[in-house]
C-alpha positions as CSV (number, residue, x, y, z in Angstrom):
1,M,-3.6,5.2,-12.3
2,A,-2.1,7.7,-9.9
3,E,-1.0,11.0,-11.5
4,L,2.6,11.5,-10.5
5,R,3.9,15.0,-9.8
6,I,7.4,15.8,-10.9
7,R,8.3,19.5,-10.7
8,E,12.1,19.4,-10.5
9,V,14.8,17.0,-9.5
10,P,15.6,17.3,-5.8
11,A,18.9,16.6,-4.2
12,G,19.6,12.9,-3.8
13,F,17.3,11.9,-6.7
14,R,17.7,11.2,-10.4
15,V,15.1,10.9,-13.2
16,C,14.6,7.4,-14.7
17,P,15.2,7.8,-18.5
18,V,12.7,5.1,-19.3
19,T,9.7,6.0,-17.0
20,G,10.4,9.6,-16.2
21,L,9.9,8.8,-12.5
22,L,12.1,10.1,-9.7
23,C,14.5,7.5,-8.2
24,H,15.8,8.2,-4.7
25,I,19.5,7.1,-4.8
26,P,20.0,6.1,-1.2
27,T,16.8,4.0,-1.4
28,Q,18.0,2.5,-4.7
29,N,21.1,1.2,-2.9
30,L,18.9,-0.4,-0.2
31,I,16.7,-2.0,-2.9
32,L,19.8,-3.4,-4.6
33,A,21.2,-4.8,-1.4
34,N,18.0,-6.7,-0.6
35,A,17.9,-7.9,-4.2
36,V,21.5,-9.2,-4.0
37,M,20.7,-11.1,-0.8
38,A,17.6,-12.6,-2.5
39,V,19.8,-13.9,-5.4
40,L,22.4,-15.2,-2.9
41,S,19.6,-17.1,-1.0
42,L,18.4,-18.5,-4.4
43,L,21.9,-19.7,-5.0
44,V,22.1,-21.5,-1.6
45,G,18.6,-22.9,-2.0
46,G,19.4,-24.1,-5.5
47,I,22.6,-25.9,-4.4
48,A,20.5,-27.6,-1.7
49,A,17.8,-28.5,-4.3
50,L,20.4,-30.3,-6.3
51,F,21.2,-32.7,-3.4
52,V,17.6,-33.2,-2.5
53,A,16.3,-33.8,-6.0
54,L,19.1,-36.1,-7.1
55,S,18.6,-38.1,-3.9
56,R,14.9,-38.5,-4.6
57,A,15.8,-39.4,-8.2
58,P,17.3,-42.9,-8.5
59,L,20.8,-41.4,-8.5
60,F,20.8,-41.5,-4.6
61,L,23.3,-38.6,-4.4
62,V,22.9,-38.5,-0.6
63,K,22.4,-41.8,1.1
64,D,22.5,-41.0,4.8
65,H,19.4,-39.5,6.4
66,A,21.2,-36.8,8.5
67,T,22.8,-35.2,5.5
68,Y,19.7,-35.5,3.4
69,Y,17.5,-33.7,6.0
70,M,20.2,-31.0,6.4
71,W,20.0,-30.2,2.7
72,L,16.2,-30.4,2.7
73,T,15.9,-27.9,5.6
74,A,18.4,-25.6,3.8
75,H,16.4,-25.9,0.6
76,G,13.1,-25.1,2.3
77,M,14.4,-22.2,4.4
78,N,16.4,-20.5,1.6
79,M,13.8,-20.9,-1.1
80,L,10.5,-20.5,0.7
81,I,11.6,-17.9,3.3
82,F,14.8,-16.1,2.3
83,W,14.7,-15.9,-1.5
84,I,11.1,-14.9,-1.6
85,L,11.1,-12.4,1.3
86,W,14.4,-10.7,0.4
87,F,12.9,-10.1,-3.1
88,E,9.5,-9.0,-1.7
89,V,11.2,-6.4,0.6
90,A,13.1,-5.0,-2.4
91,L,9.7,-4.9,-4.3
92,L,8.0,-3.1,-1.4
93,Y,10.7,-0.4,-1.4
94,F,10.6,-0.1,-5.2
95,V,6.8,0.3,-5.6
96,S,6.5,2.7,-2.6
97,T,9.3,5.0,-3.7
98,V,10.1,4.9,-7.4
99,L,6.5,4.5,-8.5
100,L,5.4,7.4,-6.2
101,N,8.4,9.7,-6.8
102,S,9.2,9.4,-3.1
103,P,12.2,8.7,-0.8
104,L,11.8,5.9,1.7
105,F,10.3,7.1,5.0
106,S,13.6,6.3,6.7
107,V,16.6,4.8,4.8
108,R,18.5,4.4,8.1
109,L,15.7,2.3,9.5
110,G,15.7,0.4,6.2
111,W,19.3,-0.5,6.8
112,V,18.4,-1.6,10.4
113,A,15.8,-4.0,8.9
114,F,18.4,-5.2,6.4
115,A,20.9,-5.9,9.2
116,L,18.3,-7.8,11.3
117,M,17.4,-9.9,8.2
118,L,21.1,-10.5,7.5
119,L,21.8,-11.6,11.0
120,G,18.8,-13.9,11.0
121,W,19.8,-15.3,7.6
122,L,23.3,-16.1,8.9
123,S,22.1,-17.6,12.2
124,V,19.6,-19.9,10.5
125,N,22.0,-21.1,7.8
126,Y,24.8,-21.6,10.3
127,S,22.5,-23.7,12.4
128,I,21.4,-25.8,9.5
129,F,24.8,-26.4,7.9
130,S,26.4,-27.1,11.3
131,G,24.0,-30.0,11.5
132,K,22.2,-28.7,14.5
133,A,18.8,-27.7,12.9
134,S,17.7,-30.4,10.4
135,V,14.1,-29.7,11.4
136,L,12.7,-28.9,8.0
137,F,10.7,-25.8,7.1
138,T,7.8,-26.7,9.4
139,V,9.9,-27.2,12.6
140,Y,7.1,-29.4,14.1
141,P,7.5,-30.0,17.8
142,P,8.3,-32.2,19.7
143,M,11.2,-32.2,17.2
144,T,13.5,-29.3,18.0
145,A,16.7,-27.8,16.7
146,H,19.8,-28.4,18.8
147,T,20.6,-24.7,19.0
148,I,18.4,-21.8,19.9
149,L,20.3,-19.8,17.2
150,F,17.9,-21.3,14.7
151,Y,14.8,-19.9,16.4
152,L,16.4,-16.6,17.2
153,G,17.5,-16.3,13.6
154,Y,14.0,-17.0,12.3
155,I,12.6,-14.3,14.6
156,L,15.3,-11.7,13.8
157,F,14.6,-12.2,10.1
158,A,10.9,-11.9,10.6
159,L,11.4,-8.7,12.7
160,G,13.5,-7.2,9.9
161,V,10.6,-8.0,7.5
162,L,8.1,-6.4,9.9
163,I,10.1,-3.2,10.0
164,A,10.3,-3.2,6.1
165,I,6.5,-3.6,5.9
166,A,6.0,-0.7,8.4
167,L,8.4,1.4,6.3
168,F,6.4,0.6,3.2
169,F,3.2,2.0,4.7
170,A,4.9,5.0,6.3
171,T,6.4,5.8,2.9
172,I,3.0,5.7,1.2
173,Y,1.5,7.9,3.9
174,K,4.4,10.4,3.6
175,A,4.1,10.5,-0.2
176,R,0.3,11.2,0.0
177,V,0.8,13.9,2.6
178,E,3.6,15.6,0.5
179,R,1.3,15.2,-2.6
180,R,4.0,13.3,-4.6
181,F,1.1,11.6,-6.4
182,E,-2.6,12.3,-6.9
183,G,-5.5,10.0,-7.3
184,S,-5.5,6.4,-6.2
185,L,-2.4,4.3,-5.7
186,P,-0.9,2.7,-8.8
187,L,-2.2,-0.8,-9.3
188,V,1.2,-2.5,-8.6
189,T,1.7,-0.5,-5.4
190,F,-1.9,-1.3,-4.3
191,G,-1.3,-5.0,-4.9
192,A,2.0,-4.9,-2.9
193,G,0.1,-3.1,-0.1
194,I,-2.4,-6.0,0.1
195,A,0.6,-8.4,0.3
196,A,2.0,-6.3,3.1
197,I,-1.3,-6.4,5.0
198,I,-1.3,-10.2,4.8
199,G,2.4,-10.0,5.9
200,F,1.3,-8.6,9.2
201,T,-0.9,-11.7,9.8
202,V,2.1,-13.8,8.9
203,V,4.3,-12.1,11.5
204,A,1.6,-12.3,14.2
205,H,1.0,-16.0,13.7
206,G,4.7,-16.8,13.3
207,A,5.6,-14.9,16.5
208,I,3.1,-17.0,18.5
209,A,4.3,-20.3,16.9
210,L,8.0,-19.6,17.2
211,V,7.9,-18.2,20.8
212,Y,5.9,-21.2,21.8
213,N,8.5,-23.4,20.3
214,I,11.4,-21.5,22.0
215,L,9.7,-21.9,25.4
216,Y,9.4,-25.7,24.8
217,H,13.0,-25.9,23.5
218,S,14.3,-24.0,26.5
219,G,12.4,-26.1,29.0
220,Y,10.1,-23.4,30.3
221,I,7.1,-25.6,29.3
222,E,7.4,-29.4,29.6
223,T,4.7,-30.4,27.2
224,V,3.6,-28.9,23.9
225,N,0.1,-28.8,22.3
226,V,0.9,-30.0,18.7
227,M,-2.4,-28.8,17.3
228,F,-2.0,-25.3,18.8
229,Y,1.5,-25.0,17.2
230,R,0.4,-26.3,13.8
231,W,-2.5,-23.9,13.5
232,F,-0.3,-20.9,14.2
233,F,2.6,-22.2,12.2
234,W,0.3,-22.5,9.2
235,G,-0.9,-19.0,10.0
236,L,2.7,-18.2,9.1
237,G,3.2,-20.8,6.3
238,H,-0.2,-20.5,4.6
239,N,-0.5,-16.7,4.8
240,A,3.1,-16.3,3.7
241,Q,2.3,-18.1,0.5
242,Y,-0.5,-15.7,-0.1
243,V,1.9,-12.8,0.5
244,N,3.8,-14.5,-2.3
245,V,0.7,-14.9,-4.5
246,T,-0.4,-11.3,-4.0
247,A,3.1,-10.0,-4.7
248,M,3.4,-12.3,-7.7
249,V,0.1,-11.0,-9.2
250,A,1.3,-7.4,-8.6
251,V,4.5,-8.4,-10.5
252,W,2.3,-9.8,-13.3
253,Y,0.6,-6.4,-13.8
254,A,4.0,-4.7,-13.7
255,L,5.4,-7.1,-16.4
256,L,2.4,-6.6,-18.6
257,A,2.8,-2.8,-18.4
258,L,6.5,-2.8,-18.8
259,A,6.7,-5.3,-21.6
260,T,4.1,-3.4,-23.7
261,G,5.5,0.0,-23.0
262,L,2.5,0.9,-20.9
263,A,0.2,0.4,-23.9
264,V,-1.9,-2.2,-22.1
265,A,-2.8,0.2,-19.3
266,R,-6.0,1.5,-21.0
267,F,-7.3,-2.1,-21.4
268,V,-6.9,-3.2,-17.7
269,N,-9.8,-2.3,-15.4
270,E,-7.9,-1.1,-12.3
271,K,-11.0,-1.0,-10.0
272,Y,-11.8,-4.6,-10.9
273,A,-8.2,-5.7,-10.2
274,K,-8.1,-3.8,-6.9
275,I,-11.3,-5.6,-5.7
276,A,-9.7,-8.9,-6.6
277,F,-6.6,-8.0,-4.6
278,G,-8.8,-7.1,-1.6
279,L,-10.5,-10.5,-1.7
280,Y,-7.1,-12.1,-1.0
281,A,-6.9,-10.2,2.3
282,I,-10.5,-11.2,3.2
283,F,-10.2,-14.9,2.5
284,V,-6.6,-15.7,3.5
285,V,-7.0,-16.3,7.2
286,P,-10.2,-18.4,6.9
287,G,-8.4,-20.7,4.5
288,I,-5.6,-21.8,6.8
289,G,-7.3,-25.1,7.7
290,H,-6.5,-27.1,4.6
291,H,-3.1,-27.7,6.0
292,I,-4.6,-29.6,9.0
293,L,-7.5,-31.4,7.3
294,V,-6.2,-34.9,8.2
295,D,-5.1,-33.9,11.8
296,P,-7.5,-35.3,14.4
297,G,-7.1,-32.5,16.9
298,F,-9.7,-30.2,15.3
299,S,-13.4,-30.9,14.8
300,L,-14.6,-32.1,11.4
301,A,-16.9,-29.1,11.0
302,F,-14.1,-26.6,11.7
303,K,-11.7,-28.2,9.3
304,Q,-14.3,-28.4,6.5
305,A,-15.3,-24.8,7.0
306,S,-11.7,-23.5,7.1
307,G,-9.8,-26.1,5.0
308,S,-12.4,-26.7,2.3
309,V,-14.8,-23.7,2.0
310,G,-12.2,-21.1,3.0
311,S,-9.7,-22.6,0.5
312,H,-12.2,-22.6,-2.3
313,F,-12.9,-18.9,-1.7
314,L,-9.2,-18.2,-2.2
315,S,-9.5,-19.4,-5.8
316,I,-11.9,-16.6,-6.7
317,P,-9.5,-13.7,-6.7
318,S,-6.9,-15.7,-8.7
319,M,-9.5,-16.4,-11.4
320,L,-10.5,-12.7,-11.5
321,H,-6.8,-11.7,-12.0
322,A,-6.4,-14.4,-14.7
323,L,-9.3,-12.8,-16.6
324,A,-8.0,-9.2,-16.1
325,L,-4.4,-10.0,-17.2
326,L,-5.1,-12.3,-20.1
327,G,-8.1,-10.2,-21.1
328,G,-6.0,-7.0,-21.0
329,L,-3.4,-8.6,-23.4
330,E,-6.2,-9.9,-25.7
331,A,-7.8,-6.5,-25.8
332,L,-4.5,-4.8,-26.7
333,L,-3.8,-7.3,-29.5
334,R,-7.3,-7.0,-30.9
335,A,-7.1,-3.2,-30.8
336,S,-3.9,-3.6,-32.7
337,G,-5.8,-5.3,-35.5
338,H,-5.4,-9.0,-34.6
339,T,-9.1,-10.2,-34.7
340,G,-10.8,-13.6,-34.5
341,L,-11.9,-15.4,-31.4
342,F,-8.5,-17.0,-30.8
343,G,-6.5,-15.5,-33.7
344,W,-4.9,-13.0,-31.2
345,L,-3.1,-15.9,-29.5
346,T,-0.9,-16.4,-32.6
347,R,0.2,-12.7,-32.3
348,I,1.5,-12.9,-28.7
349,P,5.1,-11.8,-28.8
350,W,6.6,-14.9,-27.2
351,G,10.1,-13.5,-27.9
352,N,9.5,-10.7,-25.4
353,P,11.0,-11.8,-22.0
354,G,8.3,-9.9,-20.1
355,I,5.4,-11.4,-21.9
356,A,6.9,-14.9,-22.0
357,G,7.7,-14.8,-18.3
358,L,4.3,-13.4,-17.4
359,L,2.2,-16.0,-19.4
360,L,4.4,-19.0,-18.5
361,S,4.3,-18.0,-14.8
362,M,0.5,-17.7,-15.0
363,L,0.3,-21.2,-16.6
364,L,2.5,-22.8,-14.0
365,F,0.6,-21.1,-11.2
366,G,-2.7,-22.2,-12.7
367,L,-1.5,-25.8,-12.9
368,G,-0.5,-25.6,-9.2
369,G,-3.9,-24.3,-8.3
370,I,-5.5,-27.2,-10.2
371,I,-3.2,-29.7,-8.4
372,A,-4.2,-28.1,-5.1
373,Q,-8.0,-28.7,-5.3
374,P,-8.0,-32.4,-4.3
375,Q,-6.0,-31.3,-1.2
376,T,-8.8,-28.9,-0.1
377,T,-11.4,-31.6,0.6
378,L,-11.0,-34.2,3.3
379,Q,-11.6,-37.4,1.3
380,P,-9.2,-36.8,-1.6
381,N,-6.7,-35.2,0.9
382,L,-6.5,-38.6,2.7
383,N,-5.0,-40.0,-0.5
384,Y,-2.6,-37.2,-1.3
385,H,-1.5,-35.9,2.1
386,N,2.2,-36.4,2.8
387,T,2.8,-37.8,-0.7
388,M,4.8,-36.1,-3.5
389,W,1.5,-34.6,-4.8
390,V,1.9,-31.9,-2.2
391,P,5.4,-30.6,-3.3
392,S,4.1,-30.9,-6.8
393,H,1.5,-28.2,-5.9
394,F,3.8,-25.7,-4.3
395,H,6.6,-26.2,-6.8
396,F,4.1,-25.3,-9.5
397,T,2.9,-22.2,-7.6
398,V,5.9,-20.9,-5.6
399,V,8.8,-22.2,-7.7
400,G,7.1,-22.0,-11.0
401,G,4.7,-19.1,-10.6
402,T,6.3,-16.8,-8.1
403,T,9.9,-17.4,-8.7
404,L,9.7,-17.2,-12.5
405,A,7.7,-14.0,-12.2
406,F,10.3,-12.4,-9.8
407,M,13.2,-13.5,-12.1
408,T,11.5,-12.0,-15.1
409,L,10.8,-8.7,-13.3
410,S,14.5,-8.5,-12.4
411,Y,15.4,-8.2,-16.0
412,Y,13.5,-4.9,-16.1
413,V,14.2,-3.5,-12.7
414,I,18.0,-4.0,-12.6
415,P,18.6,-1.9,-15.7
416,L,16.2,0.8,-14.4
417,L,18.0,1.0,-11.1
418,T,21.6,0.6,-12.2
419,L,21.3,2.3,-15.6
420,R,23.1,-0.7,-17.0
421,K,21.8,-2.5,-20.1
422,L,20.7,-6.1,-19.6
423,Y,23.8,-8.2,-20.3
424,S,22.0,-10.4,-22.8
425,V,18.3,-10.4,-23.7
426,S,18.7,-13.6,-25.6
427,L,20.2,-15.4,-22.5
428,A,17.3,-13.9,-20.4
429,R,14.8,-15.3,-22.8
430,L,16.5,-18.7,-22.9
431,Q,16.6,-18.8,-19.1
432,I,12.9,-18.2,-18.8
433,Y,12.0,-21.0,-21.2
434,I,14.6,-23.5,-19.7
435,S,13.2,-22.7,-16.2
436,F,9.6,-23.2,-17.4
437,I,10.4,-26.6,-19.0
438,G,12.4,-27.7,-16.0
439,I,9.8,-26.9,-13.4
440,L,6.9,-28.2,-15.6
441,V,8.7,-31.6,-16.0
442,M,9.7,-31.8,-12.4
443,A,6.4,-30.9,-10.9
444,L,4.4,-33.2,-13.2
445,A,6.8,-36.0,-12.2
446,M,6.1,-35.2,-8.5
447,A,2.4,-35.3,-9.1
448,W,2.8,-38.7,-10.8
449,L,4.8,-40.0,-7.9
450,G,2.2,-38.7,-5.5
451,W,-0.6,-40.4,-7.4
452,L,1.4,-43.6,-7.0
453,G,1.7,-43.0,-3.2
454,A,5.4,-42.0,-3.0
455,P,5.9,-40.2,0.3
456,R,7.2,-36.6,0.4
457,R,10.2,-35.4,2.4
458,S,11.5,-38.9,3.2
459,L,14.8,-40.3,1.9
460,I,13.9,-43.6,0.3
461,P,16.7,-46.2,0.1
462,E,17.0,-48.1,-3.2
463,D,15.7,-51.3,-1.7
464,L,12.5,-49.6,-0.6
465,M,11.7,-48.0,-4.0
466,R,8.6,-49.5,-5.5
467,P,9.2,-50.5,-9.2
468,E,6.6,-48.1,-10.5
469,W,8.3,-45.2,-8.8
470,F,11.5,-45.4,-10.8
471,T,10.3,-43.9,-14.1
472,P,8.7,-40.7,-12.6
473,A,11.7,-40.4,-10.2
474,W,14.1,-40.3,-13.1
475,I,11.9,-37.7,-14.8
476,L,11.8,-35.7,-11.6
477,G,15.6,-35.6,-11.6
478,L,15.8,-34.5,-15.3
479,G,13.3,-31.7,-14.6
480,A,15.3,-30.6,-11.5
481,V,18.5,-30.4,-13.5
482,L,16.9,-28.3,-16.2
483,W,15.4,-26.0,-13.5
484,L,18.8,-25.7,-11.8
485,V,20.4,-24.8,-15.2
486,G,17.8,-22.1,-15.6
487,G,18.4,-20.8,-12.1
488,A,22.1,-20.7,-12.6
489,L,21.6,-18.9,-15.9
490,Y,19.4,-16.3,-14.1
491,I,22.1,-15.7,-11.6
492,V,24.7,-15.3,-14.3
493,V,22.6,-12.8,-16.3
494,A,21.8,-10.8,-13.2
495,V,25.4,-10.7,-11.9
496,L,26.9,-9.9,-15.3
497,T,24.4,-7.1,-15.8
498,L,25.4,-5.6,-12.4
499,V,29.2,-5.9,-13.1
500,A,29.6,-5.8,-16.8
501,G,26.4,-4.4,-18.3
502,K,26.9,-1.4,-20.6
503,R,26.3,1.9,-18.7
504,T,23.8,4.1,-20.5
505,E,21.1,6.6,-19.9
506,A,19.5,6.2,-23.3
507,R,16.0,4.9,-23.1
508,E,16.2,3.0,-26.4
509,E,19.3,1.1,-25.2
510,L,17.9,0.3,-21.7
511,V,14.7,-1.2,-23.1
512,E,16.1,-2.8,-26.2
513,G,14.6,-6.2,-26.6
514,L,12.5,-5.8,-23.5
515,V,9.6,-3.8,-24.8
516,T,7.3,-4.6,-27.7
517,T,5.7,-1.7,-29.6
518,F,2.0,-2.0,-30.4
519,H,0.2,0.2,-32.9
520,I,-3.4,0.7,-31.8
521,V,-5.7,0.6,-34.9
522,D,-9.1,1.0,-33.2
523,E,-9.9,0.7,-29.5
524,K,-13.4,-0.3,-30.4
525,L,-12.0,-3.6,-31.6
526,A,-10.8,-4.5,-28.1
527,S,-12.6,-7.5,-26.6
528,K,-11.9,-10.1,-23.9
529,R,-14.1,-12.9,-25.0
530,G,-11.3,-15.3,-25.9
531,A,-9.7,-14.9,-22.4
532,L,-13.0,-15.5,-20.8
533,I,-13.4,-18.8,-22.7
534,I,-9.9,-19.9,-22.0
535,V,-10.1,-19.3,-18.2
536,F,-13.4,-21.0,-17.8
537,A,-12.3,-23.9,-19.9
538,L,-9.4,-24.4,-17.6
539,L,-11.7,-24.1,-14.6
540,F,-14.4,-26.5,-15.7
541,I,-12.6,-29.0,-17.9
542,I,-9.3,-29.5,-16.2
543,L,-9.8,-28.5,-12.6
544,L,-13.2,-30.1,-12.1
545,S,-12.3,-33.2,-14.0
546,L,-9.2,-33.8,-11.7
547,Y,-11.4,-33.1,-8.7
548,F,-14.0,-35.7,-9.6
549,I,-11.4,-38.2,-10.8
550,S,-10.1,-38.1,-7.2
551,F,-13.5,-39.2,-5.9
552,I,-13.8,-41.9,-8.6
553,R,-10.4,-43.2,-7.5
554,I,-11.5,-43.4,-3.9
555,S,-14.7,-45.2,-4.9
556,L,-12.6,-47.9,-6.7
557,M,-10.4,-48.6,-3.8
558,P,-10.9,-52.0,-2.1
559,V,-13.2,-51.9,1.0
560,E,-11.6,-53.4,4.1
561,V,-13.8,-55.9,5.8
562,W,-13.6,-56.1,9.6
């Protein structure tokens, strides 16, 4: 862990009463502005999700295709792009300034990035809700938006994110030069740095794909190479999801540290964790190909190397982090006197929002990873591609894993930045569990529908619904409503904390209900055997069984005779 250097409180700073770290007030305002836009995007995306989910459920809330695809596009853009990236920019600013006792390299440039992102956000959402850009998240040509504002908004938002990433690295460099910290970077900052590095590959691939699409949209080129576009688009889409994954894992480490009052720090091997973070950066680009496994424009050898082998490599760092995080918690509990191979599991403080949010986020992300495996090999992918199995995967990972982790971290960061006590720890805890149950039910129902062959994205009229789809479709709708209730509750708690939370600088009040105190009995009791068994049991029993069941299913299919 970096040794932070605080000699005195400079002008424009304050000392955090909980962590003792310096907080640069102008940067704090910028962090909060990005966080507010993240929550607003979540609200817009959540409203769109209601229309999409209840149209796929047998309620048929939306019946005309034009309106349905408008809501679907709004949902994808606001949830997969805007909510996530607004929050991640706020996270980058936080971990490069507060954790390093440093001001942002240029707050003025930070506001320029914010303005570009806001302009892009407005342009894209205006294009969608005016009915001129129902092109879905992927914007596959030859389908094009009816206004260039959509593409320009996309690019402006990406440019703002690029400036924010550059500011992140410049701030770390300045903090190092000014000796605001010593030693290596804090683990959370390091993980965010890996996410930012992957972010550069996202912007590079996205720029090529979007400029290419603009040239086609504007008539400068008459034909479009669909395979060229898809490869570079998924360089944006696939790599962006691993920006999310890496940022999410960094948030997991932050939650584990914050929720235990930093007591867990001595039981987490930082060098091991940093190596695992680095593996994401190494494997992310080679794994793009699983998105185009069924497309005929690329050679089979290329698709298998990138889409299958590359994707499987990406599972390695996730498994390493699962061992580090669960093992760190187990070691802390064992050192606190809770022994037995699995006895420590009964001592997990599930009433602590940080611990609950961390473990439930990890569980959802793990389920999403398991669901993903059949999609990374050509033969099973032929069964699952473009079915509801695919949104099951990314709703488990992005909506369940990433979003739940980001929500939970908010309950710690908002009080630290605003010096306002969380409005209600009980409501925050309830929100975490409702959201977990909602996304679990919804994503499992999606996987069930995908197994039965129900197509993704499409609006299916009632007369085209197969009888076996109705039950999982109703369950999908139930899960979606629960998730939306959880999302609404999150927004309520966050907003009420900002406007009505009790102002206080007393550490005990700010962390009340958010931190569990552990009394270390003997560090020699620390062990991580149970976590090792749990992680490998999930890997070998659940993941591999699902993988081989997919092949068994293929072998049982009728053979067409020519």
